[in-house]
N, C-alpha and C positions, 0 to 999 in steps of 0.2 A: 583448646577444647578437644576432648577425646570422646570417642564413641566406640565401645566394644573393642578397645585396644588391649590385648593381652589381659592383665588382671583388672583393668579399669572398665567397668560397665559404662560409666559416663563421668566426665570431669570438666568443670569450667574453672579456671584459675587465672588470677591476674598477677604477673610477675613484673613489678615496676621498678624494683631497686637494682642497683648495679650488681649486687650479689644476692643470690637466692640459695638459702641453706635448707635442706630437707633431712630431717632426722626421723628414724623409725626402725622398728625391728626388721630383721631379715625376713624377706618373703612378702612384705606389704606392698611392693610395687615401685620402690624408689628408682631402681635401674630401668624398669619399664617406662617410667616417666621420662627419664633422660633419653632413652632410645626413641621415644615418640618425638621429642624435640629434635634429635639428630636427623630424623627422617623428613623434617621440614626443609632440609637442604638436599642437595644432590647426593646420590649414592645409596647404599643399602644400610646405612645407619651403623651405630656403634657395635651391634652384634653381627652385622652382615647377614641378617636373617632372610629367609625366603618368605614370599607372600603368605603361604599357607601357615606360617608360624606366628603371624602377627595378630590375627583375629582372636577375640576372647572365645574360649571353647564352651559350648553348651550342648548337652545331649551327645557328646562325643564329636561334635563338628565345630569347626572354626566359623564364627559369625563374620559377616562383612564389617569392616572397621573403617574409621576415619580419624585423622588428626589434623588440626588446623591451628594457625597462630597468627596473631596480628602484630606486626613489627612497626615500631616507631623509629624513624630515621630522620636525619637532617633534611632529607629530600621529601619527606612526607611519609604517611603511614601506608602500609599495604598488607593485604591478607594472603597467606599461603596455606593451601590445604593439600592433603594427600590421603590416599586410602585405596580400598578395593573399588572396582568399577561398580557404581550404584545400579547400572543396568544389567550387570552380569554378563556383558558382551565380551569381556576380556579378563584373563587371569593375571594381567600385568597391573602394576601400581599406576594409578592416575594422579594427575597434579592439576591444581587450579591456582592461578594468580589473579587476585581480585575477581574471582568468579569465572575467569576465562581459562580454557584449556591451555596447558603449557606444552609446546611442541617438543622440546628436548630438555633434558635435565641441565644442560649447560646454561639454559635461561635462568634456572634457579641459582646456579653458582654465581651469576652476575649480581644477585641480591643478597644471598646468605652464605656464610661459611661457618662450619662447625669443626672443632677439634676436641678430642676427648682423651681421657686417661681412665682405664678401668682396671680392676684387680687382675683380670686375665693378662694384662700387659706387663705384669710384674716379672714375667719370665720371657720378655721380649728378646733378651740377649742370650738366653740359653736354648732357645728353640730355633726352628728353621728360618731361612731368609725370607720366606713369603710374608710372615707377619711384619718384619721390619720394613719390607718393601711397601706393604699396604700403609703402614704408618708414614713412611716417606712420601708416598703418593698423595695421602690426604693433606699433608702440609703443602705439597707443591700445587695441588688442586686449588687450595684456598688462595694461593698467590697468582696462579694462572688458570682461569676457569676452563680453557680448552685442553688442559693436560689430560683429563680423564678420557676425552675423545681420542687423543693420540694413543693412549695405552690400550683402549678398547679396540681401536682399528688394528694396532699391531697384533694383539692377541687373536683377533678374528682371522687375520691373514695367516698367522702361525697355525691355528687350528685347522684351517683348510689345507695348508701345506702338509701338516702331519698326517691328515687323513689320506691325501693322495699318495704320500710316500708309503704309508702302511698298506694301502691297497695295491701297491706296485704299479700305479698308473703314472707313467713317466712322461707325460706330455710336457716337453721342455718349455714351450711358450707359456703354458698355464703356470707351471712352477716358477718360471722367471717373473711373471707378473705378480705372483704372491710374494716372492722374495724381494721384489722391488718395493712393494707396499710395506713389508716388514722392515726393510732398511730405512725407508723414509720416516715411518712412524717411530721406529726405535730411536733414531737420532733426535727427532723432535722431542720425544718423551724424556730422553736422557739429558738434553739441553735444559729442559725445564727443571729436572732434578738438580742439575749442577747449579743453575741460577738460584734455586731455593737454598741449597747448601751454602753457597757463597754469601748470599745476603743475610741468611740466618746467622752464619758464623760472625759476621760483622757486628750484629746486634748482641750476640752472646759475648763477644770479646769486650764490648763496651760495658756490659754488666749493669746498665742502668735499669733494665726491665726485669732483671732476675733477682734483685735484692741480694740476700746473703746466700742464695743457692750457688753451688759450685759452677764456675764457668765451664762450658763444654765446647767441643768442636765436633761438627758432623763431618764424617768422611764417607765417600762413596767407594765401594769395591765393585768396579764395573769397567771392563775393557773399553766399552764405547765411551764412557766418561773420560777415561785416560787418553784415548785417541783425540777426543774433542779438545783436550787441554792444549794441544799443539798443532792441530790440523783443522782446516776449514770443514764445515758440516758436509758439504758436497763430497769432499774427498773421503770422509768417514763413511758416508752412504755408499760410495763406490766400493770401498774396501769390504764393508759388511755384505753387500750384494754378492760380490765375488766369492766371499768366504761361505755364504749360504749355499751357493751353487756347487762349490767344491765339497760341501759336507753332506750332500744328499744321501749318499750310500750309508754313511755313518749314522746320520739322523734316522734313516729308515730302520736300521738295525736297533738303534737305541730307543725308538719310539717317541722321539721329541727332538727339538732343535737345541743344539749345544750353544748357540749364540743368539743374542737378542736382548730386548729390554727386560724380558722376564728373568734374566740371570743376574740382575743387579742386586746388590746388598748394600747396607749402610751400617755404620756403627757410630757411637758417640764416644768421645775421649774425655776423660776427667782431666782437665787441663792442669790444675795444681799438682796432680800426681803424675801427669803424662801417662795415664793408664787407660786402656780400652775398657768400655763399660762391662764387657763380659768377664773381666777380672776383678770388678768392684763388688762390694757387698750388696745385698738386696736393698738396703737403705740408701746406699750411694746411687745405685741404679735408678731408684725411684726419684731421688733428688735430681739426677741428670735429666730424666724425662720431664720433670716439673720445670726445670730451668729452660728446657727446650720449648715447651708449649707457652711459657710466659714470654719468652723472646719472640716466638712466632706470632702471638697475639699483638704485640707491639709492632712487629714488622708489617703485618697485614693492615693494621689500622693506618700506618703511615703510607703504605703502598697503594691501598685501594680506597681509603677514605672511610672504611667501616671495619670494625674489629670482628673477628669470628666469635661465635658463641663458644664458650669454654665449658665443657661438661666434665666434671671431675667426680667420678664415682668412687666412694670410699677412699679418697686420696690420702687421708691421714694415716692409713695403715702403713706400718714400717717407718713412720716419721717420729723422731723423738720430740719432746716438748718444744725445744728451741726451734727446730725446723718447722714444726706445725705453726708456731707463732710467726715465724718468718714468712711462711706461705700465706697466711691470712693477711699479713701486712702488704705483701707484694700484690695480692689479688685486689686489695682495696685501692691500689694505685693504678690498676690497669684500665685501659679504655674499653675493655670488653665486658659484656654481661656474662657473669659466671654462675654456674649452677653446681652446688656441692651437695653430696649426700654423705650420711654417716649414721651409724647405729646409736651414737651417744650425742644427745643434744648439748651436753656440757662442752663438747669440743668446740661448738660454735659460739660460746659465750663471748669471746673477744669481738665478735661481729655485731653484737647487739647495738642498735642505733644506726648502723650503716647497711644492714642486710635485712631482707625479708626472710624470716625464719618460720618454717612450717614443720608440723609433726605429721608424718604419713601414717595412716591407719588403713586397714583393708578397705579399698574403694573410696577413701576420702582424704583430703588434705585439710589440716586444722591450723590456722595461723597461730603463732605463738603469742601474739599480742605485743611483741617488741620488734618493730620493723624499721627498715631504713628507707621506706618508700617516700617519695616527695610529698 
């Protein structure tokens, strides 16, 4: 259910099939709908948008908005809702679980996980490390719900340290406390990233979840991860703590920390070619990302007992006919509920009988009449 969310004045829709396909022209709100679903989990959703960008605009102002979903699980049904504060007392997003206030977003991560691919991610391997790190962290978060808390705590301590250094306030004990927090949380966050990569690579190597998509390997480019490969976590914390203390003058001049969890990067390797993703074609890169999220969905279903929601926006772009058919076949075998969008309804023809297929028009969803609902 949506109320005044981006281009949607109001929407109530029932998505009961394992695969939901939404076709429609550009600009009718398909991506907005996927974004609303992504916001039912923890984090800032598939666009990383700020609160002021989410409400439907009227008379030049963003209206208060809400998004809610009812989830059916083996443990029973529950309702999740999020949106702007109905009382206007806060400019932060509020959450409700079965009508009760949610204390922290990690409580949501215990119930729901979502992973997505969008057209903006087609350049993931040509642009900076921050986008790849966010992608990596979303995957790790779905496996370990406390991961986001570790990353946020590290970044908060780093921000305070950067501010002190920039102001020339050299209180050694204060800086040491912040560096201790950075070291502890950086090692914890990196350990979660390493665990994700190791377990995901095992699923990717098996190939059973990815169909005919090329097997991939996820590699981390991170000195902390390298150190954790052959040293205990406490020893790596001590090493990082000492390095941060030694780097204070250099970091003050540079305006930021040269070491920490924020310096991590990752890449995918096309295993049959033994070639990094940044050297592959656009179509191959898309195929590697698809292979990764398919394997991730299977991994999460096995590890946590529920699969993540898989949100694939215009995923058929850059896929040839054979790979498009392979994708649809792989999705049909997944334990996850999958949401697909596209401009051409004909792309979803092979899904008729197993998917709920909708046509999106401005402000409404129209069922196609051929669904895979029970």
